[in-house]
C-alpha positions in Angstrom: -24.4 -9.4 -4.1 -22.1 -6.1 -2.7 -24.0 -4.4 -0.3 -23.3 -0.5 -0.3 -24.4 2.3 2.0 -25.0 5.2 0.0 -25.5 8.8 1.9 -28.9 9.9 0.8 -31.9 8.4 -0.8 -31.0 10.3 -4.1 -27.5 9.3 -4.2 -28.5 6.2 -6.7 -30.0 8.5 -9.0 -27.1 10.9 -9.0 -24.8 8.2 -9.9 -26.8 6.9 -12.4 -28.2 3.5 -11.0 -26.2 1.1 -9.1 -23.5 -0.7 -11.2 -24.3 -4.5 -11.5 -23.8 -7.1 -8.4 -24.6 -4.1 -6.3 -27.5 -3.5 -3.5 -27.7 -0.6 -1.6 -28.9 0.9 1.7 -29.1 4.5 2.8 -27.1 5.4 6.2 -27.9 9.1 6.5 -25.3 9.2 9.7 -28.2 8.4 12.3 -27.5 6.2 15.3 -29.9 3.3 14.1 -27.6 1.6 11.7 -29.4 -0.2 8.4 -30.1 -3.9 8.6 -27.4 -4.7 6.2 -24.7 -3.9 9.3 -23.4 -7.2 9.1 -22.7 -7.3 5.1 -22.1 -3.8 3.9 -18.5 -4.0 2.4 -18.6 -0.3 1.0 -19.6 2.8 3.0 -20.0 6.6 1.5 -20.7 8.4 4.5 -22.9 11.6 4.4 -20.2 14.5 4.9 -19.9 16.3 8.6 -21.4 13.3 10.5 -20.4 13.4 14.2 -17.5 11.6 15.1 -19.5 9.2 17.8 -21.5 8.3 14.8 -18.6 7.7 12.7 -17.0 5.6 15.3 -19.8 3.0 14.3 -17.9 2.0 11.2 -15.9 -0.1 13.9 -19.2 -2.3 14.2 -19.1 -3.6 10.2 -17.4 -6.7 10.4 -17.0 -7.1 6.7 -16.3 -3.3 5.6 -13.6 -3.0 3.4 -13.8 0.4 1.6 -14.9 3.9 2.4 -15.8 6.2 -0.4 -15.6 9.8 0.8 -18.3 12.4 -1.4 -15.5 15.2 0.1 -11.7 16.0 -0.7 -10.7 16.5 2.6 -10.4 13.4 4.8 -9.0 15.2 8.6 -13.0 14.8 9.6 -13.3 10.6 9.0 -9.9 9.4 9.1 -9.6 8.4 12.8 -12.6 7.1 12.4 -11.4 4.5 9.4 -11.1 0.9 11.1 -7.3 -0.5 10.7 -7.5 -2.4 7.2 -10.3 -0.2 5.7 -9.2 1.5 2.8 -9.9 5.2 2.4 -10.5 7.0 -0.9 -11.4 10.8 -1.4 -13.3 12.5 -4.4 -10.5 13.7 -5.2 -11.4 15.8 -8.8 -15.3 16.1 -8.2 -14.9 19.8 -7.1 -12.1 21.3 -9.6 -14.5 22.9 -11.6 -16.3 24.7 -8.8 -13.2 25.9 -6.6 -11.6 26.8 -9.9 -14.3 29.3 -10.6 -14.4 30.5 -6.8 -11.0 31.4 -6.5 -10.8 32.9 -9.9 -14.3 35.1 -9.0 -12.7 36.2 -5.5 -9.5 36.8 -7.3 -10.9 39.1 -9.7 -13.3 40.7 -7.0 -10.2 41.8 -5.0 -8.9 43.2 -8.0 -11.2 45.0 -9.1 -12.0 46.7 -6.1 -15.9 45.1 -5.9 -15.7 45.3 -2.1 -14.6 48.9 -2.0 -17.0 49.7 -4.5 -20.1 47.7 -2.8 -19.0 49.4 0.8 -19.3 53.0 -1.3 -22.5 51.8 -2.8 -24.1 51.2 1.1 -22.8 54.8 2.0 -24.1 56.5 -1.1 -20.3 57.8 -2.0 -18.8 57.7 -5.7 -15.6 56.6 -4.9 -13.8 56.3 -8.4 -10.3 54.6 -8.0 -8.4 52.9 -10.9 -8.6 48.8 -10.6 -6.4 46.4 -10.9 -5.9 43.3 -13.5 -4.7 39.8 -13.1 -2.5 40.1 -15.9 1.1 39.8 -15.0 0.6 39.1 -11.3 2.6 36.3 -10.2 0.7 33.5 -8.6 1.5 30.7 -6.0 -0.4 27.9 -5.7 0.6 26.4 -2.5 -0.8 22.6 -3.4 -0.6 21.3 -7.1 -2.8 18.2 -7.0 -5.6 17.7 -9.2 -7.1 20.9 -8.2 -4.4 23.1 -8.5 -3.7 21.7 -12.0 -6.9 22.6 -12.9 -6.8 26.3 -11.7 -3.4 27.1 -13.1 -4.5 27.4 -16.9 -7.7 29.3 -15.7 -5.5 31.8 -14.1 -2.7 31.6 -16.9 -5.8 32.6 -19.3 -5.8 36.1 -17.8 -2.3 36.6 -18.3 -0.9 35.7 -14.4 2.2 34.5 -14.2 2.0 30.7 -11.7 4.2 29.1 -9.8 3.2 25.9 -8.5 4.2 24.4 -4.8 3.3 21.1 -3.9 4.7 18.9 -1.1 6.4 16.4 -2.7 9.0 17.7 -5.7 8.3 17.0 -9.4 9.4 18.6 -12.9 8.0 22.1 -12.8 7.1 22.1 -9.2 8.6 23.7 -6.2 8.4 22.2 -2.8 6.5 23.5 0.2 10.6 23.9 1.5 11.2 26.7 -0.7 8.0 28.8 0.4 10.3 31.5 2.3 12.3 32.4 -1.0 8.8 32.1 -3.4 6.4 33.9 -0.8 8.1 37.1 -1.2 7.9 37.3 -4.8 4.1 36.6 -5.0 1.1 39.3 -5.1 -1.4 36.1 -4.9 -0.9 33.1 -2.7 -3.7 30.5 -2.9 -3.9 27.3 -0.3 -4.9 24.5 -1.7 -3.3 21.7 0.5 -5.1 18.7 2.2 -4.9 19.4 6.2 -2.5 17.1 7.5 0.1 17.3 10.7 2.2 18.5 8.4 0.4 21.2 6.9 -1.7 22.6 10.1 -1.0 26.0 10.9 1.6 25.9 8.3 0.5 29.7 7.2 1.7 31.3 10.6 2.7 34.6 11.8 5.9 34.0 10.2 4.7 32.9 7.0 2.6 35.5 6.6 5.7 38.5 7.4 7.2 37.1 4.4 4.4 37.6 1.8 4.9 41.1 0.1 2.9 44.6 1.3 -0.7 44.3 -0.4 -0.9 40.9 -1.7 -3.5 38.4 -1.2 -4.1 35.1 0.7 -6.7 32.9 -1.2 -7.7 30.0 1.4 -9.7 27.3 -0.5 -8.3 24.3 1.5 -8.9 24.2 4.9 -9.6 26.7 8.4 -6.5 25.3 10.4 -4.0 25.8 7.4 -3.9 29.3 8.5 -3.2 30.8 12.1 -6.1 32.9 12.4 -4.4 35.1 15.2 -1.9 35.9 12.8 -4.1 37.0 9.9 -6.1 38.9 11.8 -3.3 40.8 12.7 -1.9 41.3 9.1 -5.7 42.1 8.1 -5.9 44.9 11.0 -2.7 46.3 10.0 -3.8 46.8 6.4 -0.5 45.3 4.7 -2.5 41.8 3.5 -5.6 41.4 1.7 -7.3 37.8 2.2 -10.1 36.1 0.5 -11.6 32.9 3.1 -13.8 30.0 2.2 -12.7 27.8 5.2 -11.9 29.5 8.7 -10.7 28.2 12.2 -13.0 28.1 13.5 -15.6 27.0 11.4 -18.5 28.1 11.2 -17.5 31.6 12.6 -19.0 32.4 16.2 -20.9 35.7 16.6 -18.5 38.6 17.6 -15.2 36.7 15.9 -12.4 39.5 14.9 -12.9 38.0 11.3 -16.5 39.0 10.8 -14.7 42.8 11.0 -11.3 42.7 9.7 -11.0 44.7 7.0 -9.6 44.0 3.5 -11.4 40.7 3.8 -13.7 38.7 1.6 -15.3 36.0 3.0 -17.8 33.1 2.3 -18.8 30.4 4.5 -17.3 27.2 2.6 -19.7 27.8 -0.5 -16.4 27.5 -3.2 -17.4 23.6 -3.8 -21.4 24.6 -4.0 -22.1 25.4 -7.5 -24.5 23.1 -8.2 -23.0 19.9 -10.1 -20.5 18.7 -7.3 -22.9 15.9 -5.6 -23.3 14.5 -8.8 -19.9 14.9 -9.8 -18.8 13.0 -6.4 -21.8 10.2 -6.9 -20.1 9.6 -10.5 -16.7 9.2 -8.9 -18.4 6.9 -6.6 -20.0 4.4 -9.3 -16.7 4.4 -10.9 -15.2 3.3 -8.2 -17.8 0.7 -7.0 -16.8 -0.7 -10.7 -13.2 -0.9 -9.8 -14.1 -2.4 -6.3 -15.9 -5.2 -7.7 -13.3 -5.7 -10.2 -10.5 -6.6 -8.3 -8.8 -3.7 -10.2 -6.8 -1.1 -8.3 -8.6 1.9 -6.3 -8.9 5.9 -7.3 -7.9 8.5 -5.1 -6.5 6.4 -1.9 -5.5 7.9 0.8 -2.1 7.3 2.3 -1.0 7.3 6.0 -1.9 10.6 8.3 1.0 12.8 7.2 0.7 11.7 3.5 
């Protein structure tokens, strides 16, 4: 029997039962490790567990695979022991994040934050609204999520330009951003956080965005230099929709709370109810591959991937 650690007592039910040949213990991230620490081969860790507790992965002598429930890996990558394969849950959150991005883009174009403020102030603030049709959307990050988002926005008549870290047919590279940014009405960040992408959206990046354009961050907060974005928002030149921030969560009094032109959600883009089941279904499929000795899905490469 292969031992796997699952993150919650409900995880086994969410994946529709364990595959044959597996037994499970639950590790919710507490200091006390399950009794099977000497035999566990696969760990599905709880998202966001502290680094000190993640360091205990190094105490598991038979650990071979860490399968995440999350798409992001920066929180756990430094704690995965050498020789242990790390895989994420790429694809599990695509539909949820597509809905969030589409929703916040339409909210800005339809002036919904402005109208909500007017309602609170009891003002009849009539103004023309905008449309997604004909808008030039730059998707910065074109993996599983970007590939799912592009047709959703294109269905509204948007013109999509894709950017990825590596060149391929029909997809630009990050090095081409200086020429692409001035042409975009909407810039959507979907990149993972790596040493190469940390702080990518700095003052120079933002200065190249056209006046009145919208920055949407559905990736990671540290992709964006917060002070530079606050400066642009306060100047009224750009708009933004953020599901992630740096720091996160925002402390009381942080300038993003009061920044004009900003629609802010508390890291909820992937929280529409379906992703946990999808993530555990991916984990189950991964366990089947692992037991059969087949190539694993969503393997995370070196730190600069």
